[in-house]
Biopython code that builds the backbone (N, CA, C, O; Angstrom):
import numpy as np
from Bio.PDB.StructureBuilder import StructureBuilder

atoms = [
    (1, "UNK", "N", (-37.306, -10.557, -25.066)),
    (1, "UNK", "CA", (-37.628, -10.192, -23.716)),
    (1, "UNK", "C", (-36.266, -9.572, -23.098)),
    (1, "UNK", "O", (-36.195, -8.396, -22.741)),
    (2, "UNK", "N", (-35.356, -10.353, -23.024)),
    (2, "UNK", "CA", (-33.952, -9.653, -22.510)),
    (2, "UNK", "C", (-33.642, -8.554, -22.954)),
    (2, "UNK", "O", (-33.215, -7.640, -22.247)),
    (3, "UNK", "N", (-33.845, -8.477, -24.401)),
    (3, "UNK", "CA", (-33.123, -7.065, -24.685)),
    (3, "UNK", "C", (-34.271, -6.028, -24.487)),
    (3, "UNK", "O", (-33.822, -4.887, -24.592)),
    (4, "UNK", "N", (-35.444, -6.058, -24.267)),
    (4, "UNK", "CA", (-36.258, -5.017, -23.595)),
    (4, "UNK", "C", (-35.947, -4.769, -22.545)),
    (4, "UNK", "O", (-35.858, -3.565, -22.306)),
    (5, "UNK", "N", (-35.639, -5.718, -21.439)),
    (5, "UNK", "CA", (-34.912, -5.604, -20.286)),
    (5, "UNK", "C", (-33.818, -4.773, -20.099)),
    (5, "UNK", "O", (-33.767, -3.894, -19.239)),
    (6, "UNK", "N", (-33.045, -5.009, -20.800)),
    (6, "UNK", "CA", (-31.635, -4.389, -21.115)),
    (6, "UNK", "C", (-31.556, -3.192, -21.446)),
    (6, "UNK", "O", (-30.790, -2.371, -20.941)),
    (7, "UNK", "N", (-32.482, -2.960, -22.478)),
    (7, "UNK", "CA", (-32.664, -1.325, -23.040)),
    (7, "UNK", "C", (-33.246, -0.561, -21.858)),
    (7, "UNK", "O", (-32.764, 0.531, -21.557)),
    (8, "UNK", "N", (-34.222, -1.064, -21.203)),
    (8, "UNK", "CA", (-34.839, -0.261, -20.159)),
    (8, "UNK", "C", (-33.619, 0.064, -19.080)),
    (8, "UNK", "O", (-33.319, 1.120, -18.524)),
    (9, "UNK", "N", (-33.100, -1.111, -19.012)),
    (9, "UNK", "CA", (-31.920, -0.827, -18.019)),
    (9, "UNK", "C", (-30.786, 0.329, -18.252)),
    (9, "UNK", "O", (-30.394, 1.193, -17.467)),
    (10, "UNK", "N", (-30.428, 0.074, -19.483)),
    (10, "UNK", "CA", (-29.580, 1.051, -20.103)),
    (10, "UNK", "C", (-30.218, 2.453, -20.162)),
    (10, "UNK", "O", (-29.479, 3.411, -19.934)),
    (11, "UNK", "N", (-31.561, 2.673, -20.455)),
    (11, "UNK", "CA", (-32.059, 3.874, -20.708)),
    (11, "UNK", "C", (-32.290, 4.498, -19.256)),
    (11, "UNK", "O", (-31.840, 5.623, -19.041)),
    (12, "UNK", "N", (-32.925, 3.860, -18.323)),
    (12, "UNK", "CA", (-32.952, 4.270, -16.843)),
    (12, "UNK", "C", (-31.623, 4.693, -16.196)),
    (12, "UNK", "O", (-31.570, 5.593, -15.357)),
    (13, "UNK", "N", (-30.393, 3.901, -16.687)),
    (13, "UNK", "CA", (-29.273, 4.320, -15.821)),
    (13, "UNK", "C", (-28.904, 5.719, -16.848)),
    (13, "UNK", "O", (-28.548, 6.710, -16.210)),
    (14, "UNK", "N", (-28.938, 5.808, -17.728)),
    (14, "UNK", "CA", (-28.508, 7.042, -18.626)),
    (14, "UNK", "C", (-29.498, 8.524, -17.954)),
    (14, "UNK", "O", (-29.063, 9.663, -17.784)),
    (15, "UNK", "N", (-30.709, 8.087, -17.716)),
    (15, "UNK", "CA", (-31.527, 9.253, -17.278)),
    (15, "UNK", "C", (-31.271, 9.640, -15.863)),
    (15, "UNK", "O", (-31.381, 10.780, -15.414)),
    (16, "UNK", "N", (-30.861, 8.404, -15.103)),
    (16, "UNK", "CA", (-30.658, 8.460, -13.864)),
    (16, "UNK", "C", (-29.657, 9.577, -13.548)),
    (16, "UNK", "O", (-29.966, 10.599, -12.936)),
    (17, "UNK", "N", (-28.343, 9.281, -14.047)),
    (17, "UNK", "CA", (-27.067, 9.660, -14.146)),
    (17, "UNK", "C", (-27.368, 11.409, -14.795)),
    (17, "UNK", "O", (-26.561, 12.217, -14.334)),
    (18, "UNK", "N", (-27.960, 11.745, -15.349)),
    (18, "UNK", "CA", (-28.056, 12.847, -15.886)),
    (18, "UNK", "C", (-28.855, 13.636, -14.829)),
    (18, "UNK", "O", (-28.505, 14.800, -14.633)),
    (19, "UNK", "N", (-29.931, 13.114, -14.097)),
    (19, "UNK", "CA", (-30.662, 13.960, -13.053)),
    (19, "UNK", "C", (-29.512, 13.931, -11.749)),
    (19, "UNK", "O", (-29.099, 14.986, -11.267)),
    (20, "UNK", "N", (-29.197, 12.993, -11.404)),
    (20, "UNK", "CA", (-28.152, 12.970, -10.126)),
    (20, "UNK", "C", (-26.825, 13.370, -10.486)),
    (20, "UNK", "O", (-26.017, 13.215, -9.571)),
    (21, "UNK", "N", (-26.329, 13.874, -11.627)),
    (21, "UNK", "CA", (-25.080, 14.460, -11.774)),
    (21, "UNK", "C", (-24.178, 13.444, -11.155)),
    (21, "UNK", "O", (-23.460, 13.800, -10.220)),
    (22, "UNK", "N", (-24.140, 12.014, -11.656)),
    (22, "UNK", "CA", (-23.449, 11.280, -11.274)),
    (22, "UNK", "C", (-21.715, 11.214, -11.472)),
    (22, "UNK", "O", (-20.888, 10.636, -10.766)),
    (23, "UNK", "N", (-21.537, 11.963, -12.599)),
    (23, "UNK", "CA", (-20.185, 12.141, -12.648)),
    (23, "UNK", "C", (-19.467, 13.181, -11.847)),
    (23, "UNK", "O", (-19.790, 14.368, -11.900)),
    (24, "UNK", "N", (-18.381, 12.679, -11.022)),
    (24, "UNK", "CA", (-17.651, 13.539, -10.224)),
    (24, "UNK", "C", (-16.917, 14.809, -10.633)),
    (24, "UNK", "O", (-16.605, 15.781, -9.944)),
    (25, "UNK", "N", (-16.670, 14.501, -12.233)),
    (25, "UNK", "CA", (-15.699, 15.463, -12.890)),
    (25, "UNK", "C", (-16.927, 16.399, -13.623)),
    (25, "UNK", "O", (-16.453, 17.382, -14.192)),
    (26, "UNK", "N", (-17.906, 16.323, -13.687)),
    (26, "UNK", "CA", (-18.793, 17.058, -14.601)),
    (26, "UNK", "C", (-18.822, 18.645, -13.935)),
    (26, "UNK", "O", (-18.729, 19.716, -14.535)),
    (27, "UNK", "N", (-18.965, 18.416, -12.651)),
    (27, "UNK", "CA", (-19.101, 20.030, -11.909)),
    (27, "UNK", "C", (-17.902, 20.442, -11.361)),
    (27, "UNK", "O", (-17.983, 21.182, -10.381)),
    (28, "UNK", "N", (-16.672, 20.094, -11.818)),
    (28, "UNK", "CA", (-15.375, 20.383, -11.270)),
    (28, "UNK", "C", (-15.123, 21.773, -11.736)),
    (28, "UNK", "O", (-14.643, 22.635, -11.000)),
    (29, "UNK", "N", (-15.495, 21.990, -13.113)),
    (29, "UNK", "CA", (-15.076, 23.398, -13.463)),
    (29, "UNK", "C", (-15.796, 24.683, -12.898)),
    (29, "UNK", "O", (-15.421, 25.846, -13.049)),
    (30, "UNK", "N", (-16.975, 24.208, -12.176)),
    (30, "UNK", "CA", (-17.876, 25.449, -11.887)),
    (30, "UNK", "C", (-17.526, 25.995, -10.445)),
    (30, "UNK", "O", (-18.057, 27.056, -10.119)),
    (31, "UNK", "N", (-16.618, 25.320, -9.488)),
    (31, "UNK", "CA", (-16.534, 25.291, -8.362)),
    (31, "UNK", "C", (-14.776, 25.239, -8.030)),
    (31, "UNK", "O", (-14.344, 24.098, -8.191)),
    (32, "UNK", "N", (-14.011, 25.964, -7.724)),
    (32, "UNK", "CA", (-12.649, 25.800, -7.183)),
    (32, "UNK", "C", (-12.429, 24.998, -6.077)),
    (32, "UNK", "O", (-11.689, 24.015, -6.061)),
    (33, "UNK", "N", (-12.983, 25.363, -5.291)),
    (33, "UNK", "CA", (-12.875, 24.295, -4.210)),
    (33, "UNK", "C", (-13.198, 22.801, -4.355)),
    (33, "UNK", "O", (-12.583, 21.913, -3.764)),
    (34, "UNK", "N", (-14.192, 22.618, -5.172)),
    (34, "UNK", "CA", (-14.365, 21.227, -5.677)),
    (34, "UNK", "C", (-13.166, 20.628, -6.159)),
    (34, "UNK", "O", (-12.606, 19.626, -5.714)),
    (35, "UNK", "N", (-12.769, 21.485, -7.300)),
    (35, "UNK", "CA", (-11.527, 21.188, -8.111)),
    (35, "UNK", "C", (-10.635, 20.732, -7.549)),
    (35, "UNK", "O", (-10.122, 19.657, -7.857)),
    (36, "UNK", "N", (-10.180, 21.640, -6.376)),
    (36, "UNK", "CA", (-8.863, 21.230, -5.181)),
    (36, "UNK", "C", (-9.012, 20.104, -4.702)),
    (36, "UNK", "O", (-7.985, 19.437, -4.580)),
    (37, "UNK", "N", (-10.424, 19.449, -4.231)),
    (37, "UNK", "CA", (-10.458, 18.601, -3.344)),
    (37, "UNK", "C", (-10.457, 17.299, -4.308)),
    (37, "UNK", "O", (-9.976, 16.231, -3.931)),
    (38, "UNK", "N", (-10.972, 17.461, -5.441)),
    (38, "UNK", "CA", (-10.705, 16.142, -6.401)),
    (38, "UNK", "C", (-9.295, 15.785, -6.662)),
    (38, "UNK", "O", (-8.872, 14.630, -6.683)),
    (39, "UNK", "N", (-8.550, 16.924, -6.872)),
    (39, "UNK", "CA", (-7.075, 16.755, -7.130)),
    (39, "UNK", "C", (-6.430, 16.485, -6.092)),
    (39, "UNK", "O", (-5.427, 15.797, -6.283)),
    (40, "UNK", "N", (-6.722, 16.884, -4.703)),
    (40, "UNK", "CA", (-6.131, 16.540, -3.530)),
    (40, "UNK", "C", (-6.359, 15.127, -3.349)),
    (40, "UNK", "O", (-5.390, 14.442, -3.021)),
    (41, "UNK", "N", (-7.634, 14.507, -3.532)),
    (41, "UNK", "CA", (-8.109, 13.204, -3.241)),
    (41, "UNK", "C", (-7.459, 12.224, -3.986)),
    (41, "UNK", "O", (-6.962, 11.194, -3.530)),
    (42, "UNK", "N", (-7.485, 12.670, -5.436)),
    (42, "UNK", "CA", (-6.636, 12.025, -6.355)),
    (42, "UNK", "C", (-5.176, 11.739, -6.011)),
    (42, "UNK", "O", (-4.707, 10.609, -6.143)),
    (43, "UNK", "N", (-4.464, 12.777, -5.568)),
    (43, "UNK", "CA", (-3.045, 12.411, -5.079)),
    (43, "UNK", "C", (-2.844, 11.685, -4.068)),
    (43, "UNK", "O", (-1.947, 10.842, -4.109)),
    (44, "UNK", "N", (-3.549, 11.831, -3.057)),
    (44, "UNK", "CA", (-3.482, 11.033, -1.829)),
    (44, "UNK", "C", (-3.766, 9.613, -2.034)),
    (44, "UNK", "O", (-3.203, 8.759, -1.348)),
    (45, "UNK", "N", (-4.808, 9.252, -3.156)),
    (45, "UNK", "CA", (-5.240, 7.951, -3.068)),
    (45, "UNK", "C", (-4.590, 7.222, -4.122)),
    (45, "UNK", "O", (-4.841, 6.051, -4.404)),
    (46, "UNK", "N", (-3.503, 8.165, -4.859)),
    (46, "UNK", "CA", (-2.443, 7.619, -5.742)),
    (46, "UNK", "C", (-1.363, 7.230, -4.862)),
    (46, "UNK", "O", (-0.954, 6.072, -4.947)),
    (47, "UNK", "N", (-0.876, 7.973, -4.084)),
    (47, "UNK", "CA", (0.342, 7.891, -3.271)),
    (47, "UNK", "C", (0.312, 6.868, -2.056)),
    (47, "UNK", "O", (1.293, 6.253, -1.639)),
    (48, "UNK", "N", (-1.138, 6.783, -1.500)),
    (48, "UNK", "CA", (-1.026, 5.835, -0.428)),
    (48, "UNK", "C", (-0.815, 4.445, -0.489)),
    (48, "UNK", "O", (-0.556, 3.910, 0.589)),
    (49, "UNK", "N", (-0.874, 3.559, -1.731)),
    (49, "UNK", "CA", (-0.393, 2.520, -1.671)),
    (49, "UNK", "C", (1.242, 2.473, -1.918)),
    (49, "UNK", "O", (1.879, 1.496, -1.526)),
    (50, "UNK", "N", (1.767, 3.373, -2.463)),
    (50, "UNK", "CA", (3.156, 3.359, -2.654)),
    (50, "UNK", "C", (3.856, 3.609, -1.386)),
    (50, "UNK", "O", (4.976, 3.111, -1.273)),
    (51, "UNK", "N", (3.382, 4.294, -0.419)),
    (51, "UNK", "CA", (3.532, 4.877, 1.141)),
    (51, "UNK", "C", (3.593, 3.420, 1.790)),
    (51, "UNK", "O", (4.382, 3.046, 2.658)),
    (52, "UNK", "N", (2.520, 2.639, 1.138)),
    (52, "UNK", "CA", (2.313, 1.185, 2.127)),
    (52, "UNK", "C", (3.481, 0.515, 1.740)),
    (52, "UNK", "O", (4.272, 0.077, 2.575)),
    (53, "UNK", "N", (3.643, 0.407, 0.540)),
    (53, "UNK", "CA", (4.709, -0.510, -0.087)),
    (53, "UNK", "C", (5.996, 0.039, 0.462)),
    (53, "UNK", "O", (6.626, -0.782, 1.129)),
    (54, "UNK", "N", (6.444, 1.025, 0.363)),
    (54, "UNK", "CA", (7.588, 1.649, 0.889)),
    (54, "UNK", "C", (7.890, 1.365, 2.512)),
    (54, "UNK", "O", (8.954, 0.930, 2.952)),
    (55, "UNK", "N", (6.890, 1.657, 3.177)),
    (55, "UNK", "CA", (6.968, 1.287, 4.621)),
    (55, "UNK", "C", (7.112, -0.100, 4.920)),
    (55, "UNK", "O", (7.791, -0.341, 5.919)),
    (56, "UNK", "N", (6.529, -1.295, 4.151)),
    (56, "UNK", "CA", (6.633, -2.612, 4.366)),
    (56, "UNK", "C", (8.052, -2.744, 3.594)),
    (56, "UNK", "O", (8.579, -3.820, 3.878)),
    (57, "UNK", "N", (8.572, -2.217, 2.991)),
    (57, "UNK", "CA", (10.007, -2.572, 2.406)),
    (57, "UNK", "C", (10.877, -2.105, 3.372)),
    (57, "UNK", "O", (11.791, -2.855, 3.714)),
    (58, "UNK", "N", (10.772, -1.003, 3.885)),
    (58, "UNK", "CA", (11.607, -0.019, 5.076)),
    (58, "UNK", "C", (11.811, -1.235, 6.307)),
    (58, "UNK", "O", (12.886, -1.677, 6.713)),
    (59, "UNK", "N", (10.474, -1.606, 6.741)),
    (59, "UNK", "CA", (10.237, -2.498, 7.790)),
    (59, "UNK", "C", (10.932, -3.975, 7.387)),
    (59, "UNK", "O", (11.484, -4.524, 8.341)),
    (60, "UNK", "N", (10.965, -4.433, 6.572)),
    (60, "UNK", "CA", (11.670, -5.541, 6.453)),
    (60, "UNK", "C", (13.217, -5.309, 5.940)),
    (60, "UNK", "O", (13.924, -6.276, 5.658)),
    (61, "UNK", "N", (13.696, -3.937, 5.841)),
    (61, "UNK", "CA", (15.214, -3.953, 5.693)),
    (61, "UNK", "C", (15.848, -3.585, 7.063)),
    (61, "UNK", "O", (17.030, -3.785, 7.346)),
    (62, "UNK", "N", (14.961, -3.047, 7.841)),
    (62, "UNK", "CA", (15.271, -2.738, 9.331)),
    (62, "UNK", "C", (14.968, -4.112, 9.974)),
    (62, "UNK", "O", (15.950, -4.447, 10.637)),
    (63, "UNK", "N", (14.212, -4.817, 10.016)),
    (63, "UNK", "CA", (14.301, -6.140, 10.602)),
    (63, "UNK", "C", (15.698, -7.033, 10.015)),
    (63, "UNK", "O", (16.506, -7.566, 10.777)),
    (64, "UNK", "N", (15.770, -7.063, 8.838)),
    (64, "UNK", "CA", (16.935, -7.751, 8.447)),
    (64, "UNK", "C", (18.244, -7.393, 8.980)),
    (64, "UNK", "O", (19.097, -8.213, 9.321)),
    (65, "UNK", "N", (18.389, -5.785, 9.048)),
    (65, "UNK", "CA", (19.595, -5.529, 9.686)),
    (65, "UNK", "C", (19.499, -5.720, 11.048)),
    (65, "UNK", "O", (20.546, -6.181, 11.501)),
    (66, "UNK", "N", (18.590, -5.530, 11.915)),
    (66, "UNK", "CA", (18.543, -5.774, 13.337)),
    (66, "UNK", "C", (19.067, -7.253, 13.411)),
    (66, "UNK", "O", (20.169, -7.504, 13.899)),
    (67, "UNK", "N", (18.300, -8.146, 12.948)),
    (67, "UNK", "CA", (18.887, -9.692, 13.024)),
    (67, "UNK", "C", (20.294, -9.752, 12.803)),
    (67, "UNK", "O", (20.953, -10.353, 13.651)),
    (68, "UNK", "N", (20.939, -9.194, 11.731)),
    (68, "UNK", "CA", (22.287, -9.233, 11.483)),
    (68, "UNK", "C", (23.209, -8.765, 12.657)),
    (68, "UNK", "O", (24.176, -9.410, 13.063)),
    (69, "UNK", "N", (22.706, -7.323, 13.249)),
    (69, "UNK", "CA", (23.464, -6.931, 14.232)),
    (69, "UNK", "C", (23.443, -7.853, 15.555)),
    (69, "UNK", "O", (24.437, -8.136, 16.225)),
    (70, "UNK", "N", (22.246, -8.227, 15.778)),
    (70, "UNK", "CA", (22.102, -9.313, 16.741)),
    (70, "UNK", "C", (23.040, -10.447, 16.917)),
    (70, "UNK", "O", (23.681, -10.689, 17.940)),
    (71, "UNK", "N", (23.053, -11.227, 15.623)),
    (71, "UNK", "CA", (24.010, -12.156, 15.528)),
    (71, "UNK", "C", (25.474, -11.875, 15.444)),
    (71, "UNK", "O", (26.219, -12.722, 15.937)),
    (72, "UNK", "N", (26.094, -10.619, 14.795)),
    (72, "UNK", "CA", (27.212, -10.127, 15.182)),
    (72, "UNK", "C", (27.735, -10.046, 16.740)),
    (72, "UNK", "O", (28.777, -10.504, 17.210)),
    (73, "UNK", "N", (26.783, -9.389, 17.327)),
    (73, "UNK", "CA", (26.982, -9.115, 18.811)),
    (73, "UNK", "C", (27.160, -10.478, 19.542)),
    (73, "UNK", "O", (27.997, -10.652, 20.427)),
    (74, "UNK", "N", (26.313, -11.409, 19.100)),
    (74, "UNK", "CA", (26.311, -12.838, 19.905)),
    (74, "UNK", "C", (27.854, -13.535, 19.485)),
    (74, "UNK", "O", (28.394, -14.175, 20.388)),
    (75, "UNK", "N", (28.448, -13.455, 18.401)),
    (75, "UNK", "CA", (29.273, -14.204, 17.953)),
    (75, "UNK", "C", (30.663, -13.177, 18.544)),
    (75, "UNK", "O", (31.632, -13.789, 18.993)),
    (76, "UNK", "N", (30.696, -12.037, 18.528)),
    (76, "UNK", "CA", (31.997, -11.184, 18.938)),
    (76, "UNK", "C", (31.910, -11.458, 20.596)),
    (76, "UNK", "O", (32.979, -11.475, 21.207)),
    (77, "UNK", "N", (30.885, -11.634, 21.200)),
    (77, "UNK", "CA", (30.694, -11.871, 22.964)),
    (77, "UNK", "C", (30.742, -12.881, 23.353)),
    (77, "UNK", "O", (30.776, -13.058, 24.571)),
    (78, "UNK", "N", (30.767, -14.179, 22.258)),
    (78, "UNK", "CA", (31.013, -15.458, 22.521)),
    (78, "UNK", "C", (32.595, -15.861, 23.079)),
    (78, "UNK", "O", (33.563, -15.200, 22.701)),
    (79, "UNK", "N", (32.699, -16.699, 23.759)),
    (79, "UNK", "CA", (34.271, -17.471, 23.735)),
    (79, "UNK", "C", (34.759, -17.973, 22.389)),
    (79, "UNK", "O", (34.143, -18.770, 21.682)),
    (80, "UNK", "N", (35.732, -17.517, 22.158)),
    (80, "UNK", "CA", (36.377, -18.197, 20.740)),
    (80, "UNK", "C", (36.583, -19.668, 20.999)),
    (80, "UNK", "O", (36.124, -20.382, 20.108)),
    (81, "UNK", "N", (37.154, -20.283, 21.987)),
    (81, "UNK", "CA", (37.188, -21.538, 22.074)),
    (81, "UNK", "C", (35.936, -22.276, 21.573)),
    (81, "UNK", "O", (35.834, -23.080, 20.647)),
    (82, "UNK", "N", (34.857, -21.718, 22.560)),
    (82, "UNK", "CA", (33.233, -22.303, 22.198)),
    (82, "UNK", "C", (33.274, -22.212, 20.717)),
    (82, "UNK", "O", (33.055, -23.323, 20.234)),
    (83, "UNK", "N", (33.446, -21.427, 19.946)),
    (83, "UNK", "CA", (33.005, -20.987, 18.585)),
    (83, "UNK", "C", (33.683, -22.277, 17.629)),
    (83, "UNK", "O", (33.099, -22.940, 16.771)),
    (84, "UNK", "N", (35.140, -22.392, 18.094)),
    (84, "UNK", "CA", (36.129, -23.326, 17.271)),
    (84, "UNK", "C", (35.661, -24.811, 17.714)),
    (84, "UNK", "O", (35.875, -25.744, 16.940)),
    (85, "UNK", "N", (35.108, -25.003, 18.788)),
    (85, "UNK", "CA", (34.786, -26.537, 19.165)),
    (85, "UNK", "C", (35.995, -26.781, 19.898)),
    (85, "UNK", "O", (36.306, -27.961, 20.057)),
    (86, "UNK", "N", (36.746, -25.876, 20.380)),
    (86, "UNK", "CA", (38.267, -26.250, 21.254)),
    (86, "UNK", "C", (37.971, -26.389, 22.636)),
    (86, "UNK", "O", (38.971, -26.510, 23.342)),
    (87, "UNK", "N", (36.843, -26.405, 23.234)),
    (87, "UNK", "CA", (36.513, -26.236, 24.751)),
    (87, "UNK", "C", (36.289, -27.946, 25.329)),
    (87, "UNK", "O", (36.493, -28.434, 26.441)),
    (88, "UNK", "N", (35.781, -28.567, 24.029)),
    (88, "UNK", "CA", (35.626, -30.102, 24.620)),
    (88, "UNK", "C", (36.803, -30.790, 24.683)),
    (88, "UNK", "O", (37.752, -30.709, 23.903)),
    (89, "UNK", "N", (36.652, -31.700, 25.983)),
    (89, "UNK", "CA", (37.610, -32.829, 26.232)),
    (89, "UNK", "C", (38.020, -33.270, 25.300)),
    (89, "UNK", "O", (37.227, -33.529, 24.394)),
    (90, "UNK", "N", (39.480, -33.548, 25.126)),
    (90, "UNK", "CA", (40.112, -34.483, 24.003)),
    (90, "UNK", "C", (40.149, -36.066, 24.603)),
    (90, "UNK", "O", (40.564, -36.397, 25.713)),
    (91, "UNK", "N", (39.698, -36.789, 23.745)),
    (91, "UNK", "CA", (39.301, -38.472, 24.197)),
    (91, "UNK", "C", (40.575, -38.984, 23.535)),
    (91, "UNK", "O", (40.836, -40.187, 23.546)),
]
sb = StructureBuilder()
sb.init_structure("model")
sb.init_model(0)
sb.init_chain("A")
sb.init_seg("    ")
for serial, (resi, resn, name, xyz) in enumerate(atoms, 1):
    if name == "N":
        sb.init_residue(resn, " ", resi, " ")
    sb.init_atom(name, np.array(xyz, "f"), 0.0, 1.0, " ", f" {name:<3s}", serial, name[0])
structure = sb.get_structure()
């Protein structure tokens, strides 16, 4: 029974794809505008994850450098005696 159902499902899938032209690449050669659209969308969808990762890495680098600059300005603008611990009264 299971084999018959599986065979019917496979046959139906094959017949429906032929009727519906389910393959997006099958009709590419007939229309230049469709071919260009598929190439453009393929390039866009291939580069999008790379751009997102590059943006996250760039943001991380910018964030770290900003924190380092804030730390440097905090140390250079502070009183040197405070940084060395020499401003406390001697006991």
